[in-house]
N, C-alpha and C positions, 0 to 999 in steps of 0.2 A: 471454556470461558477464560479469557486472559486473567492473569493474576495482578491484583492491585493491592495497595495498602488499605487494610481494613481500619475504619475509624470506630465503628460500633456494630455489634451483632447481638441479636437475640433470636428467639424462635420464630418471630414474624418477619423481621427485616434485617438486611445487611447493608450497611453504609460504607462505601469505599470512596477513595479519592481518584478521580479520573486523571489520566496522564496528561502532562503538558504537551505542547506541540513538539518540543525537543525530544520528549520521551516516547511519543506515539510511534515513531518509526521503529524503535527497538521492540516495542510491544507487538507490532505487526509482524516483524521478522520472527520473534519468538513464537507467535501463534502459528505461522506457516511452518516453522521448524517442528513444532509439536504435532501438527497434523501429518507431516511427513510426505505431503503431496502439494501440488499447486492448488491454490484456492481461487475461485471466481470472485468477481466484484460482489455478486449477490451474497455469497457465503461470508465474505469479509464484512459487508454492510450489516448482515444479520448478527454476526459475532460481536460487532462493536456498537450495536444499537443501544442507545441510552448512555453510551460511554463517550463516543465522539461523533459529531455530526458528519454528514456525507461530505461536506466541503473540506473539513479538516482531514478526513480519511483520504479523499481523492488527492489533496495536496501532498500528504505524507507519502502516498503510493507513488505519485509522479516524481517526487524527490528521490525516493529509493530506487526507482527505475533509472532516473537520470544519472545517479552516482554509481550505478552498477551493482548495488547491493541486492536488488531484486531483478528478475527477468520477467518480461511480459511475453507470454506464449501466444501463438497465432490465434487461439480461440479466445483470447482476452483474459486468461487466468494469470495469476501472479505466483511465482515460485522463486526459490533460491537458485543461484547458478549451480549447474550440475544436476538439478532435478530433471526428471523426464516426465513428459506428458503421459498420463495413464492411457492404455490402449483404447478404452472406450471413448475417449475424447479426441483421439487423433484424427478421426474422419470428419470432425466438425469443421465447417468452412471458416475461413479467416474472418475475424471480426474487423469490421471497418468502422473506425471512429476517428475523430480528430483529437490528437493528443495535445494537451496544453503543455507548454514548456515552462519548466521551473529552472530558473537560473541560480545555480549555486556557485560557490567558490571553486568547485571542481570543473564545472562546465563553463567554457568561455563563450559569452554571447557573440554571435556573428552578426554584423550589421547587414541589413538587406539593401540599404541604399547608401552609397557613399557620394556626398555632394561634390561637384566638380570644384577644383581649385581655381581661383581667379588670378 
């Protein structure tokens, strides 16, 4: 479970503050680093359920991949650069999905259409 600032705790309930969008990327990286292996979307979604919605999680993951902080492996799992895919997941066929593009100040957007000059 990711670590967050506790606001209140008793024997029945623990209240924490969820990370802001700017902090979510760091929490994701820390979680993957603690696991010590690449994590699938399903594992990350389960880990962050109740903390961050799927849209926020997907946006943070795309930004981390675009900036090179995380690497997306062929099976769709996410890991840190230098991590290797575990042997049991190497034979899984490549995941096919359309990636959304997150434009950051690191990635320069390329125009798809350049209007002609008159």
